[in-house]
C-alpha positions, 0 to 999 in steps of 0.5 A: 563143488562137484556136484554128483548124483543125489544132490539137490540143487537150484538153477542159477539162471532159472526158477526151481531146481531138484535132485540130480539123477545123472551126471555125463561130464559138463552135463547134469540131468535134474528131476524136478518135483513135478516129474520132469528131467532137465538137463543142465550145465553143471556150472549153472546149478547151485547145490542146496544140500549135498549127500554122501555115498550112501545118499545121506543128507550132509548137513554142513557141505564140506569137500571131502578129503582127498584119498589114495585108496579107492573105498568100497562098501561102507558104513558111515558112523554118527556122533552120539549127540545123534542117539535118540529115545525112540531109536533106542528100539531097533529098527532094520529095513531092506529095500529096493530101489528102482534105478529108474522108476519110470520103466518100472517093468524093466528097470534094475534096482539097488539093494540096501540094508538100513539100520534105523537105530542107535546100535551097531548090528553084527549081521549076517545077510543070505538071499536064496531059496532052497540053498541060501548064499550068504550075501553079506557079513560085517558091522552095520553102523547106528543110523546108516544104510549099507549099499549091497547090490546091484540087481537085475530083473533076471536076478529077482528070483533070487530073493525070493526068501532073505535071511537076516542074523544080527547081534545089537551092541554099543560099544563102550558104553553101557546099553540094553540088551537086546535079543539075537535076531535070525530072520527069514522072509518070503518076499512077494517080487511081483509087487516089484512089477507094480508102481504103487509099491514104491513109495516116497521115505525117509531114507531115500529121495526117491521112491522105494519099496521098503521090507520090514525086517525088525521095527521097534524090536518087534517082527512080523508074525512070519519071522523067526527070532531067537532070543537064546545068545548060544544060537549058531549065529553065523551058521544057518545049515545047523538048526539048534534044537531047543529045550522041550519045555512043557506045562506039567503043573499038578492038575493041569493040561500038559501045553506043547507048543508046536509053532516052529520057532518055539521047537527050533532055533533057525530053520534055515535049510528046511523045506516046509515039508521038513518043518511039518515032520518035524513038528509031527515027530514032537507030536509023536514023541509026546503022545508015546510018552504020555500014552500009558497015564490015562486021563492026561490032557495035553494041548497041541498049539498048533496055530490057526494058519492054513490048518495044515499041521491041525489036519495032520494032527487030527489025521494021525489021532484017527489012525494011530491013536483012536483010543484017544478023545480029542477036541478043540482047546478052550477058545477063551485061551487058544482061539482056534489054534489048538487041539486038547487031547485026552489020553483014554 
């Protein structure tokens, strides 16, 4: 059997073993658990756990059939017997795997998308800050990881922001409908220069830096999640405006949620200034609609955050809407994240 990188082996004529990290002709370099690299003749190694081309262990080691064509990026499907109840909730991760963790300051990385669920994911993955570029799209099979590309240190700036869009489904069987995910994440790339940010994990033999995109159907509060299946899924350049819904129950304050993910299905291609301008446009539209309805109370939900939106709202109330009275909304209901305006 041919030994390849990622296989777990033991020494035939000595105690110990580890993972193969390099193969050069008839010599394989084995990384032991204590961190030492031991060169060994391949014929003196015994494979105890083989991996496939995506570094997943192969339970029953069998020779791979010869193929006439060279396979490129590929997902490996699973059998239905491997479905588990906990994986009915979707979890997706993006991973940086260092090629040489001993040289963390200069090493390059392998990048992967990981689908830790029972669902097929029709996906698109983008990188880039102001002008995102499609890095990969297609189908990510259940319980698999997909190699995206090798990334050199000089290329890391292209990963300041990543965007992941996906639709989840199962084939030829009933399944629970999941939301359409449209997720943006700003990455702290300085972590890739610090060894303690790379940890043992369930997906790779070597330490990796995992970034959570979706975990058990939920995302980080900084992400944008669209639950509208009509979202312009594979065109991030067009942000679909959502219907502006307010609470108009008689006698109740009108609630206007200015969180950008409540106003737009996607903010791809928008800068922070663009987002703030759009939120303030909604604020002015609301104030214009109700400015002649004296006694009307409007609660603008802006969130706590860094206070940029809140300060801009207060500034406009002082300059343009001097006749209106404003105060913090109910702390019990909104925390510090809302301002109540009374039309005078």
